[in-house]
N, C-alpha and C positions, 0 to 999 in steps of 0.2 A: 331284439333289436337288431338293426343292419345297418352296417356303419357306411355311410355317406362317401362316392365313387372318390369324390376328390377328396378329402382326410385322407383313407388308406391310401392313396398316390400318395400324400406330401408324407406321409407317416416312412412309407417307407426310402423318398428319395429321402427324405430327414438323417433315417438311421443307414445307407449306402452309403449320405453322404463325410457321417460321424464314423462310421466304418474302414472308411478310405482312410481318413484323414490318422482314425489310428493305423494305421499299416503303416503309414508311411512317414512318421513323422520319427521315425528314425530312419530315414534315408535317405543318412550321409550328413553327419554334421561338418563335414566340409559346404556345405549348400550354408551356413551359417555365419562364416567367415571370409573379414574384407577379400576381395578376387586381388587388392593393389597390398602393397608392400612398402614401406618406408629402407632405401638401401642408402646408409649413408658414404658418403665418395670425400678422399682427402687423398689434397698430392702432397709431397712436401715442398715444392716450389709453390706459394701462395698467391704465385703471380700467372698460374698455368690454368687452363685453358679447361673445364672437365668435358669430354665428349660418354652421352650412352648409346651404343648402336648409332652414330656418326654425329649425333644429335647435340648440340652444346646444351649442357643442361648448369655450366655455373660457370668457376673462376676461383681455384684455390681450394674450396671445400663446396662438396656440395650436397641435399637429401632429395632424392627422389623416389616419388611413387611409383611403383614399377611392378604391370602384373606376373601374380606367381606365377603363371604359368608359359611362361617364356625363360629363355638365355638370354641373356645380353652380355657383346664386349665391351667394357669400360675401355676408355684411352685418357689421359693428360699429355697437353702438350703444350712450350714454354714460345714465345714468340721467338726464339732462335732454332726452332724446328726439335729442341731435345723433347724425345717422348718416354711415357711409360705405361703400360695395359696390363689390363686385368678382365680375368672374367666371373658373372654371375652366373653359375647356375640354377636352375629347380633339382628341385629334391622331392621325396614327401615329405609330407607333414605327421608332423606327431597325429593331427587330427586326423588328416587322410589312413596312418596306419589304427587309429580305433575306426575310421569307416572301412580297412580290412576286415578286423576281428568280428567286429559289428557285423559286416557282409558276410562272414563264413556260419557267424549264427544265425544269424536274421535274416539271412538275402539281401534284401534293400537297400542297406549302408552303402552296397556295391555303389550304389547309385552318385553316391558322393563323389569316384573317381570323375565324374563329368565338371565335377563345378576346379572351377579356379583355387577357390580355399582347398582342396586338396594335394595341395604345391605351396612349399616354400622357399623362396630365395635363399643361395648362402653362398660366398659370404653373406652379412648384410652390414659387411661398416667392412671399406677396402678401402686401405693404405698405396700409392701406388708414389713411388719412393723414384723418379726422375736423377739421369745421373748428373754429376754434380759436369758444368762445365768443364770439357777439354778431358773427360775422363773417359777412356781405354783409344785416346789419340797416341795414333805414333809421334815418337821427340827423334 
């Protein structure tokens, strides 16, 4: 008995799709991670305005959702101009390391390096110690 061409074509498409899905499944755990990460920022002065890359995000304390694949400049500033600053940098996440190891074994997980989840932000808590009034001033 001969299989109709449409059924044979559909079977090949289904098998090819399943095979591609199985091969691409371990294509990088980093794709499953949220592309954003919460970072807590606290200023020693509760009235200080907090800025991330020049954009005001809160006063005193702020929790900011930032993209994992970028680095950020953070600053706290009081009304009288006293400031403190810091950096939040990206680094390879634990999931990113799993993708690297998997890439050595299976090749496809290297694709995870293209996903924001490959990265993590460090530190995820930043305390900005603003100098007290008159600190460092000449007498």
